N, CA, C and O atoms as a Tinker XYZ file with bonds, in Angstrom:
   304  protein
     1  N     -0.321000   79.783000  -18.986000    73     2
     2  CA     0.363000   78.603000  -19.323000    64     1     3
     3  C     -0.577000   77.653000  -20.161000    63     2     4     5
     4  O     -0.116000   76.963000  -21.070000    81     3
     5  N     -1.830000   77.645000  -19.840000    73     3     6
     6  CA    -2.829000   76.823000  -20.605000    64     5     7
     7  C     -2.826000   77.276000  -22.069000    63     6     8     9
     8  O     -2.895000   76.462000  -22.990000    81     7
     9  N     -2.744000   78.597000  -22.256000    73     7    10
    10  CA    -2.742000   79.121000  -23.624000    64     9    11
    11  C     -1.578000   78.595000  -24.428000    63    10    12    13
    12  O     -1.726000   78.277000  -25.607000    81    11
    13  N     -0.429000   78.502000  -23.806000    73    11    14
    14  CA     0.736000   77.981000  -24.544000    64    13    15
    15  C      0.650000   76.547000  -24.778000    63    14    16    17
    16  O      1.007000   76.095000  -25.866000    81    15
    17  N      0.189000   75.760000  -23.817000    73    15    18
    18  CA     0.084000   74.300000  -24.009000    64    17    19
    19  C     -1.055000   73.991000  -24.966000    63    18    20    21
    20  O     -0.940000   73.028000  -25.724000    81    19
    21  N     -2.178000   74.770000  -24.981000    73    19    22
    22  CA    -3.229000   74.579000  -25.937000    64    21    23
    23  C     -2.729000   74.895000  -27.348000    63    22    24    25
    24  O     -3.039000   74.187000  -28.306000    81    23
    25  N     -1.951000   75.972000  -27.451000    73    23    26
    26  CA    -1.417000   76.399000  -28.733000    64    25    27
    27  C     -0.467000   75.281000  -29.225000    63    26    28    29
    28  O     -0.525000   74.899000  -30.393000    81    27
    29  N      0.395000   74.764000  -28.350000    73    27    30
    30  CA     1.286000   73.708000  -28.761000    64    29    31
    31  C      0.536000   72.440000  -29.223000    63    30    32    33
    32  O      0.854000   71.815000  -30.235000    81    31
    33  N     -0.488000   72.109000  -28.403000    73    31    34
    34  CA    -1.244000   70.900000  -28.806000    64    33    35
    35  C     -2.012000   71.057000  -30.137000    63    34    36    37
    36  O     -2.183000   70.121000  -30.919000    81    35
    37  N     -2.475000   72.352000  -30.338000    73    35    38
    38  CA    -3.084000   72.658000  -31.606000    64    37    39
    39  C     -2.145000   72.488000  -32.757000    63    38    40    41
    40  O     -2.524000   71.936000  -33.790000    81    39
    41  N     -0.927000   72.948000  -32.608000    73    39    42
    42  CA     0.036000   72.760000  -33.638000    64    41    43
    43  C      0.346000   71.299000  -33.839000    63    42    44    45
    44  O      0.469000   70.809000  -34.962000    81    43
    45  N      0.470000   70.612000  -32.711000    73    43    46
    46  CA     0.779000   69.181000  -32.809000    64    45    47
    47  C     -0.375000   68.418000  -33.506000    63    46    48    49
    48  O     -0.114000   67.502000  -34.286000    81    47
    49  N     -1.576000   68.765000  -33.248000    73    47    50
    50  CA    -2.736000   68.121000  -33.853000    64    49    51
    51  C     -2.724000   68.472000  -35.355000    63    50    52    53
    52  O     -2.941000   67.600000  -36.196000    81    51
    53  N     -2.478000   69.710000  -35.676000    73    51    54
    54  CA    -2.466000   70.061000  -37.074000    64    53    55
    55  C     -1.289000   69.359000  -37.808000    63    54    56    57
    56  O     -1.429000   68.949000  -38.961000    81    55
    57  N     -0.168000   69.234000  -37.143000    73    55    58
    58  CA     0.984000   68.590000  -37.746000    64    57    59
    59  C      0.658000   67.121000  -37.918000    63    58    60    61
    60  O      1.053000   66.543000  -38.931000    81    59
    61  N     -0.036000   66.484000  -36.996000    73    59    62
    62  CA    -0.382000   65.056000  -37.078000    64    61    63
    63  C     -1.378000   64.866000  -38.241000    63    62    64    65
    64  O     -1.283000   63.910000  -39.010000    81    63
    65  N     -2.315000   65.789000  -38.342000    73    63    66
    66  CA    -3.294000   65.623000  -39.501000    64    65    67
    67  C     -2.623000   65.829000  -40.837000    63    66    68    69
    68  O     -2.978000   65.180000  -41.820000    81    67
    69  N     -1.659000   66.725000  -40.883000    73    67    70
    70  CA    -0.954000   66.947000  -42.141000    64    69    71
    71  C     -0.137000   65.719000  -42.453000    63    70    72    73
    72  O     -0.122000   65.254000  -43.592000    81    71
    73  N      0.559000   65.175000  -41.432000    73    71    74
    74  CA     1.388000   64.012000  -41.641000    64    73    75
    75  C      0.540000   62.842000  -42.065000    63    74    76    77
    76  O      0.985000   62.044000  -42.889000    81    75
    77  N     -0.701000   62.695000  -41.526000    73    75    78
    78  CA    -1.546000   61.583000  -41.951000    64    77    79
    79  C     -1.963000   61.788000  -43.414000    63    78    80    81
    80  O     -2.020000   60.831000  -44.187000    81    79
    81  N     -2.254000   63.045000  -43.788000    73    79    82
    82  CA    -2.642000   63.303000  -45.175000    64    81    83
    83  C     -1.470000   62.985000  -46.118000    63    82    84    85
    84  O     -1.648000   62.358000  -47.162000    81    83
    85  N     -0.286000   63.427000  -45.726000    73    83    86
    86  CA     0.930000   63.106000  -46.506000    64    85    87
    87  C      1.152000   61.680000  -46.598000    63    86    88    89
    88  O      1.573000   61.187000  -47.645000    81    87
    89  N      0.892000   60.965000  -45.547000    73    87    90
    90  CA     1.147000   59.512000  -45.450000    64    89    91
    91  C      0.243000   58.763000  -46.365000    63    90    92    93
    92  O      0.689000   57.766000  -46.933000    81    91
    93  N     -1.014000   59.153000  -46.567000    73    91    94
    94  CA    -1.926000   58.350000  -47.348000    64    93    95
    95  C     -1.741000   58.690000  -48.942000    63    94    96    97
    96  O     -1.496000   57.826000  -49.783000    81    95
    97  N     -1.885000   59.979000  -49.201000    73    95    98
    98  CA    -1.836000   60.361000  -50.597000    64    97    99
    99  C     -0.444000   60.228000  -51.146000    63    98   100   101
   100  O     -0.264000   59.776000  -52.276000    81    99
   101  N      0.531000   60.607000  -50.382000    73    99   102
   102  CA     1.888000   60.610000  -50.864000    64   101   103
   103  C      2.493000   59.212000  -51.031000    63   102   104   105
   104  O      3.408000   59.007000  -51.829000    81   103
   105  N      1.971000   58.272000  -50.272000    73   103   106
   106  CA     2.540000   56.888000  -50.361000    64   105   107
   107  C      2.282000   56.363000  -51.767000    63   106   108   109
   108  O      3.187000   55.792000  -52.375000    81   107
   109  N      1.087000   56.536000  -52.299000    73   107   110
   110  CA     0.832000   56.026000  -53.645000    64   109   111
   111  C      1.688000   56.772000  -54.674000    63   110   112   113
   112  O      2.193000   56.173000  -55.623000    81   111
   113  N      1.848000   58.112000  -54.470000    73   111   114
   114  CA     2.611000   58.859000  -55.391000    64   113   115
   115  C      4.133000   58.470000  -55.328000    63   114   116   117
   116  O      4.832000   58.456000  -56.341000    81   115
   117  N      4.582000   58.170000  -54.131000    73   115   118
   118  CA     6.018000   57.746000  -53.974000    64   117   119
   119  C      6.155000   56.356000  -54.578000    63   118   120   121
   120  O      7.183000   56.061000  -55.187000    81   119
   121  N      5.153000   55.490000  -54.432000    73   119   122
   122  CA     5.239000   54.148000  -54.994000    64   121   123
   123  C      5.302000   54.275000  -56.525000    63   122   124   125
   124  O      6.100000   53.616000  -57.192000    81   123
   125  N      4.455000   55.123000  -57.040000    73   123   126
   126  CA     4.427000   55.320000  -58.531000    64   125   127
   127  C      5.736000   55.923000  -58.981000    63   126   128   129
   128  O      6.259000   55.537000  -60.027000    81   127
   129  N      6.272000   56.841000  -58.241000    73   127   130
   130  CA     7.520000   57.497000  -58.592000    64   129   131
   131  C      8.667000   56.499000  -58.506000    63   130   132   133
   132  O      9.542000   56.505000  -59.371000    81   131
   133  N      8.688000   55.637000  -57.483000    73   131   134
   134  CA     9.723000   54.720000  -57.373000    64   133   135
   135  C      9.652000   53.605000  -58.446000    63   134   136   137
   136  O     10.679000   53.101000  -58.900000    81   135
   137  N      8.449000   53.247000  -58.826000    73   135   138
   138  CA     8.315000   52.290000  -59.951000    64   137   139
   139  C      8.821000   52.885000  -61.219000    63   138   140   141
   140  O      9.506000   52.225000  -62.000000    81   139
   141  N      8.474000   54.184000  -61.443000    73   139   142
   142  CA     8.933000   54.872000  -62.655000    64   141   143
   143  C     10.444000   54.965000  -62.675000    63   142   144   145
   144  O     11.058000   54.730000  -63.715000    81   143
   145  N     11.064000   55.304000  -61.542000    73   143   146
   146  CA    12.474000   55.449000  -61.439000    64   145   147
   147  C     13.172000   54.085000  -61.665000    63   146   148   149
   148  O     14.189000   54.006000  -62.353000    81   147
   149  N     12.616000   53.042000  -61.087000    73   147   150
   150  CA    13.146000   51.688000  -61.312000    64   149   151
   151  C     13.105000   51.335000  -62.766000    63   150   152   153
   152  O     14.070000   50.787000  -63.298000    81   151
   153  N     11.992000   51.639000  -63.436000    73   151   154
   154  CA    11.836000   51.290000  -64.830000    64   153   155
   155  C     12.886000   52.041000  -65.681000    63   154   156   157
   156  O     13.494000   51.484000  -66.595000    81   155
   157  N     13.069000   53.337000  -65.333000    73   155   158
   158  CA    14.003000   54.136000  -66.081000    64   157   159
   159  C     15.412000   53.606000  -65.877000    63   158   160   161
   160  O     16.200000   53.578000  -66.822000    81   159
   161  N     15.740000   53.192000  -64.677000    73   159   162
   162  CA    17.032000   52.569000  -64.366000    64   161   163
   163  C     17.257000   51.310000  -65.152000    63   162   164   165
   164  O     18.346000   51.092000  -65.683000    81   163
   165  N     16.236000   50.470000  -65.236000    73   163   166
   166  CA    16.338000   49.212000  -66.000000    64   165   167
   167  C     16.610000   49.521000  -67.475000    63   166   168   169
   168  O     17.450000   48.900000  -68.127000    81   167
   169  N     15.856000   50.516000  -67.970000    73   167   170
   170  CA    16.084000   50.867000  -69.412000    64   169   171
   171  C     17.483000   51.381000  -69.627000    63   170   172   173
   172  O     18.092000   51.039000  -70.640000    81   171
   173  N     18.049000   52.209000  -68.705000    73   171   174
   174  CA    19.367000   52.723000  -68.840000    64   173   175
   175  C     20.371000   51.572000  -68.799000    63   174   176   177
   176  O     21.296000   51.542000  -69.611000    81   175
   177  N     20.211000   50.633000  -67.881000    73   175   178
   178  CA    21.063000   49.446000  -67.837000    64   177   179
   179  C     20.984000   48.641000  -69.094000    63   178   180   181
   180  O     22.003000   48.148000  -69.578000    81   179
   181  N     19.762000   48.488000  -69.657000    73   179   182
   182  CA    19.663000   47.682000  -70.895000    64   181   183
   183  C     20.316000   48.425000  -72.058000    63   182   184   185
   184  O     20.892000   47.798000  -72.947000    81   183
   185  N     20.229000   49.756000  -72.059000    73   183   186
   186  CA    20.923000   50.564000  -73.103000    64   185   187
   187  C     22.404000   50.394000  -72.977000    63   186   188   189
   188  O     23.075000   50.184000  -73.987000    81   187
   189  N     22.964000   50.477000  -71.761000    73   187   190
   190  CA    24.367000   50.334000  -71.549000    64   189   191
   191  C     24.806000   48.948000  -71.939000    63   190   192   193
   192  O     25.817000   48.767000  -72.617000    81   191
   193  N     24.042000   47.975000  -71.509000    73   191   194
   194  CA    24.375000   46.598000  -71.825000    64   193   195
   195  C     24.352000   46.356000  -73.348000    63   194   196   197
   196  O     25.213000   45.643000  -73.865000    81   195
   197  N     23.399000   46.928000  -74.054000    73   195   198
   198  CA    23.333000   46.760000  -75.464000    64   197   199
   199  C     24.533000   47.460000  -76.119000    63   198   200   201
   200  O     25.114000   46.915000  -77.057000    81   199
   201  N     24.916000   48.651000  -75.647000    73   199   202
   202  CA    26.077000   49.406000  -76.198000    64   201   203
   203  C     27.276000   48.538000  -75.947000    63   202   204   205
   204  O     28.106000   48.422000  -76.849000    81   203
   205  N     27.440000   47.923000  -74.813000    73   203   206
   206  CA    28.635000   47.087000  -74.519000    64   205   207
   207  C     28.651000   45.877000  -75.453000    63   206   208   209
   208  O     29.704000   45.507000  -75.973000    81   207
   209  N     27.540000   45.289000  -75.655000    73   207   210
   210  CA    27.429000   44.132000  -76.540000    64   209   211
   211  C     27.769000   44.529000  -77.973000    63   210   212   213
   212  O     28.433000   43.765000  -78.673000    81   211
   213  N     27.334000   45.692000  -78.423000    73   211   214
   214  CA    27.645000   46.152000  -79.738000    64   213   215
   215  C     29.129000   46.427000  -79.902000    63   214   216   217
   216  O     29.741000   46.075000  -80.911000    81   215
   217  N     29.704000   47.084000  -78.858000    73   215   218
   218  CA    31.165000   47.303000  -78.926000    64   217   219
   219  C     31.934000   46.035000  -78.993000    63   218   220   221
   220  O     32.901000   45.908000  -79.745000    81   219
   221  N     31.480000   45.043000  -78.164000    73   219   222
   222  CA    32.203000   43.745000  -78.168000    64   221   223
   223  C     32.109000   43.031000  -79.548000    63   222   224   225
   224  O     33.076000   42.459000  -80.050000    81   223
   225  N     30.917000   43.100000  -80.111000    73   223   226
   226  CA    30.704000   42.499000  -81.408000    64   225   227
   227  C     31.552000   43.168000  -82.443000    63   226   228   229
   228  O     32.152000   42.474000  -83.264000    81   227
   229  N     31.640000   44.503000  -82.457000    73   227   230
   230  CA    32.451000   45.225000  -83.370000    64   229   231
   231  C     33.963000   44.863000  -83.242000    63   230   232   233
   232  O     34.698000   44.679000  -84.213000    81   231
   233  N     34.336000   44.785000  -81.971000    73   231   234
   234  CA    35.671000   44.488000  -81.666000    64   233   235
   235  C     36.062000   43.062000  -82.163000    63   234   236   237
   236  O     37.142000   42.883000  -82.726000    81   235
   237  N     35.213000   42.092000  -81.961000    73   235   238
   238  CA    35.387000   40.776000  -82.408000    64   237   239
   239  C     35.431000   40.688000  -83.916000    63   238   240   241
   240  O     36.206000   39.923000  -84.490000    81   239
   241  N     34.567000   41.504000  -84.563000    73   239   242
   242  CA    34.504000   41.503000  -85.998000    64   241   243
   243  C     35.823000   42.056000  -86.568000    63   242   244   245
   244  O     36.393000   41.498000  -87.505000    81   243
   245  N     36.289000   43.164000  -85.978000    73   243   246
   246  CA    37.592000   43.775000  -86.448000    64   245   247
   247  C     38.720000   42.739000  -86.205000    63   246   248   249
   248  O     39.575000   42.559000  -87.072000    81   247
   249  N     38.731000   42.087000  -85.084000    73   247   250
   250  CA    39.795000   41.111000  -84.756000    64   249   251
   251  C     39.797000   40.025000  -85.747000    63   250   252   253
   252  O     40.851000   39.659000  -86.268000    81   251
   253  N     38.576000   39.456000  -86.050000    73   251   254
   254  CA    38.485000   38.394000  -87.058000    64   253   255
   255  C     38.919000   38.834000  -88.411000    63   254   256   257
   256  O     39.560000   38.069000  -89.130000    81   255
   257  N     38.589000   40.058000  -88.793000    73   255   258
   258  CA    38.932000   40.580000  -90.083000    64   257   259
   259  C     40.471000   40.665000  -90.175000    63   258   260   261
   260  O     41.057000   40.338000  -91.207000    81   259
   261  N     41.124000   41.118000  -89.059000    73   259   262
   262  CA    42.538000   41.252000  -89.073000    64   261   263
   263  C     43.221000   39.871000  -89.161000    63   262   264   265
   264  O     44.231000   39.709000  -89.846000    81   263
   265  N     42.664000   38.911000  -88.472000    73   263   266
   266  CA    43.173000   37.553000  -88.478000    64   265   267
   267  C     43.045000   37.008000  -89.903000    63   266   268   269
   268  O     43.966000   36.395000  -90.442000    81   267
   269  N     41.877000   37.251000  -90.490000    73   267   270
   270  CA    41.591000   36.752000  -91.835000    64   269   271
   271  C     42.566000   37.329000  -92.844000    63   270   272   273
   272  O     43.145000   36.599000  -93.648000    81   271
   273  N     42.745000   38.626000  -92.800000    73   271   274
   274  CA    43.694000   39.288000  -93.764000    64   273   275
   275  C     45.119000   38.915000  -93.524000    63   274   276   277
   276  O     45.889000   38.787000  -94.476000    81   275
   277  N     45.515000   38.730000  -92.246000    73   275   278
   278  CA    46.887000   38.266000  -91.958000    64   277   279
   279  C     47.093000   36.837000  -92.440000    63   278   280   281
   280  O     48.166000   36.526000  -92.958000    81   279
   281  N     46.132000   35.978000  -92.294000    73   279   282
   282  CA    46.249000   34.647000  -92.784000    64   281   283
   283  C     46.290000   34.594000  -94.300000    63   282   284   285
   284  O     46.988000   33.758000  -94.874000    81   283
   285  N     45.571000   35.454000  -94.934000    73   283   286
   286  CA    45.491000   35.517000  -96.397000    64   285   287
   287  C     46.832000   35.995000  -96.936000    63   286   288   289
   288  O     47.281000   35.476000  -97.958000    81   287
   289  N     47.491000   36.953000  -96.304000    73   287   290
   290  CA    48.816000   37.448000  -96.741000    64   289   291
   291  C     49.881000   36.395000  -96.501000    63   290   292   293
   292  O     50.831000   36.338000  -97.281000    81   291
   293  N     49.793000   35.569000  -95.491000    73   291   294
   294  CA    50.775000   34.548000  -95.223000    64   293   295
   295  C     50.726000   33.435000  -96.240000    63   294   296   297
   296  O     51.761000   32.866000  -96.589000    81   295
   297  N     49.513000   33.108000  -96.731000    73   295   298
   298  CA    49.328000   32.059000  -97.704000    64   297   299
   299  C     49.934000   32.420000  -99.051000    63   298   300   301
   300  O     50.523000   31.592000  -99.746000    81   299
   301  N     49.763000   33.688000  -99.385000    73   299   302
   302  CA    50.273000   34.148000 -100.703000    64   301   303
   303  C     51.695000   34.277000 -100.709000    63   302   304
   304  O     52.277000   34.650000 -101.728000    81   303
């Protein structure tokens, strides 16, 4: 029975050491990764926002052109 409990505690110790190693080194890597992902998400949102603004500006421009040509034909 001691052999089994010693073996289990050995596995537990090894697991704890591995978790500690993952906890220290991986934390900075996760932070770096999450910062990178957040930056990429901001860039995508900005691109989408810019595309929406461009679409809106084009739509307004077309609308104004239609209004202008309609007003021009009514005057003549």
